C-alpha positions in Angstrom: 2.4 -41.7 5.3 2.7 -39.7 8.5 6.2 -38.7 7.7 5.2 -37.5 4.2 2.3 -35.5 5.6 4.7 -33.8 8.1 7.1 -32.9 5.4 4.3 -31.6 3.3 3.0 -29.5 6.2 6.4 -28.1 6.9 6.9 -27.2 3.2 3.5 -25.5 3.1 4.3 -23.5 6.3 7.7 -22.5 4.8 6.1 -21.4 1.5 3.5 -19.3 3.4 6.1 -17.7 5.5 8.1 -16.7 2.5 5.0 -15.2 0.7 3.9 -13.3 3.8 4.4 -9.6 4.1 6.9 -8.4 6.7 5.3 -8.1 10.1 7.6 -5.4 11.2 5.4 -2.6 10.0 5.8 0.8 11.7 3.6 1.0 14.8 0.7 3.3 15.6 2.1 6.5 17.2 5.3 6.4 15.2 6.2 9.4 13.0 5.7 8.5 9.4 8.9 8.9 7.3 8.6 11.8 4.9 9.2 11.0 1.3 8.8 12.3 -2.2 8.6 10.0 -5.2 7.9 10.0 -9.0 4.1 9.3 -9.3 1.3 9.2 -11.9 -2.3 10.3 -11.8 -4.4 9.3 -14.8 -1.2 8.6 -16.7 0.3 12.0 -16.0 3.7 12.2 -14.2 4.3 14.4 -11.2 6.3 14.3 -8.0 4.3 13.2 -4.9 5.4 14.8 -1.7 4.0 13.4 1.5 4.6 16.6 3.4 2.5 18.5 0.9 -0.3 16.0 1.0 -0.4 16.1 4.8 -1.0 19.8 4.7 -4.4 19.1 3.2 -5.4 16.3 5.6 -4.8 12.7 6.5 -3.1 10.4 4.0 -3.6 6.7 3.3 -0.3 5.3 2.1 -0.8 1.8 0.8 2.1 -0.3 -0.3 1.5 -3.0 -2.9 3.8 -5.5 -4.4 3.6 -4.8 -8.2 1.4 -3.1 -10.8 -0.6 -5.4 -13.1 -0.7 -8.4 -10.7 -4.0 -10.0 -9.7 -4.1 -8.9 -6.0 -2.7 -5.5 -6.7 -5.2 -4.9 -9.6 -8.1 -5.8 -7.2 -6.8 -3.6 -4.4 -6.3 -0.6 -6.7 -9.8 -1.1 -8.1 -11.3 -1.2 -4.6 -9.5 2.0 -3.6 -10.7 3.7 -6.8 -14.3 2.6 -6.1 -14.1 4.0 -2.5 -12.1 7.2 -3.3 -15.1 9.5 -2.9 -15.6 8.1 0.7 -12.0 8.9 1.6 -12.3 12.4 0.1 -15.5 13.0 2.1 -13.4 12.4 5.2 -10.8 14.9 4.0 -8.2 12.1 3.3 -6.1 11.4 0.2 -4.8 8.1 -1.0 -1.4 7.2 -2.6 -0.4 3.7 -3.7 3.3 3.0 -3.6 5.1 0.1 -5.2 8.6 -1.1 -6.0 7.4 -3.7 -8.5 6.7 -3.1 -12.2 7.3 0.6 -11.8 7.7 1.0 -15.6 4.0 0.1 -15.8 2.6 2.7 -13.4 1.6 5.3 -15.9 -0.8 2.8 -17.6 -1.8 1.3 -14.2 -2.8 4.8 -12.9 -5.0 5.4 -16.0 -6.7 2.1 -16.6 -10.3 2.0 -15.3 -10.0 -1.6 -14.1 -7.2 -0.4 -11.7 -6.8 3.1 -10.4 -9.0 4.7 -13.1 -7.3 8.0 -12.7 -8.9 8.6 -9.3 -5.8 8.5 -7.1 -2.0 8.5 -7.7 0.5 5.7 -7.6 4.2 6.3 -6.8 7.2 4.4 -8.0 9.6 3.1 -5.3 12.6 1.6 -7.3 14.8 -0.4 -5.0 12.0 -0.4 -2.3 13.7 2.5 -0.5 10.4 4.0 0.8 9.0 0.6 1.6 12.2 -0.1 3.6 11.7 3.1 5.7 8.1 1.9 6.4 9.1 -1.7 7.2 6.9 -2.8 4.3 9.0 -5.3 2.4 7.8 -8.6 0.9 9.6 -11.4 2.7 9.8 -13.6 -0.4 10.9 -10.8 -2.7 12.5 -8.0 -0.6 13.1 -5.8 -3.6 9.3 -5.4 -3.7 6.9 -3.8 -1.2 4.6 -5.9 0.9 0.8 -5.2 1.0 0.8 -2.9 4.0 -1.5 0.1 4.5 -1.1 3.1 6.8 -3.3 6.0 7.8 -1.1 9.0 8.6 -2.7 11.9 10.5 -2.3 15.5 9.4 0.4 15.8 12.1 2.4 13.0 10.4 1.7 10.4 13.1 0.8 6.8 12.0 -2.7 6.2 13.4 -3.5 2.9 11.8 -1.6 0.0 10.2 -2.9 -3.0 8.3 -0.5 -5.6 6.9 -2.1 -8.5 5.0 -1.2 -10.1 1.7 -4.8 -10.7 0.9 -6.1 -7.4 -0.6 -9.7 -7.8 0.3 -9.9 -5.8 3.6 -7.3 -3.0 3.1 -9.8 -0.5 1.8 -12.4 -1.2 4.5 -9.7 -1.1 7.2 -8.3 2.2 6.0 -11.7 3.8 5.5 -12.8 2.9 9.0 -9.6 4.3 10.5 -10.0 7.5 8.5 -13.6 7.9 9.7 -12.5 7.5 13.3 -10.2 10.5 13.1 -11.4 13.7 14.7 -12.1 16.3 12.1 
């Protein structure tokens, strides 16, 4: 029985390690890699450019594994509910994913997800996620659930990497609030 329990525990640890996001996220103080990507806001396509967004103020870039998956649905909905709080701090939000990119137009429009309140960008091949060290260990062609606050100067001022979506919005909002205006 003890041997079987050890094997079960080892298997569980291995499974959790594979499902975990990469822990090599860019560090606070690093310069955020600039990017542009095809994006959608309320179902309408456009090209998101980080450099342009930073001219207006800090940007929350949150990577998520795939549109229309339970955790990502919840996280997008939580960001949409809090978007006015981010705007009140002068910050904008962009979700970036390498998974289910063909579904982003609908995902950006649907009220149970983004609700047209903030854009989501496609990252086919996880090229942007790779630059940000935000790859899902178990599925490296998808982004992990890693969120960044990038200051107007382009420096990363806060990083939160956790597969559970429940605290990303709170973490990002607190970090944005702590920035000097």
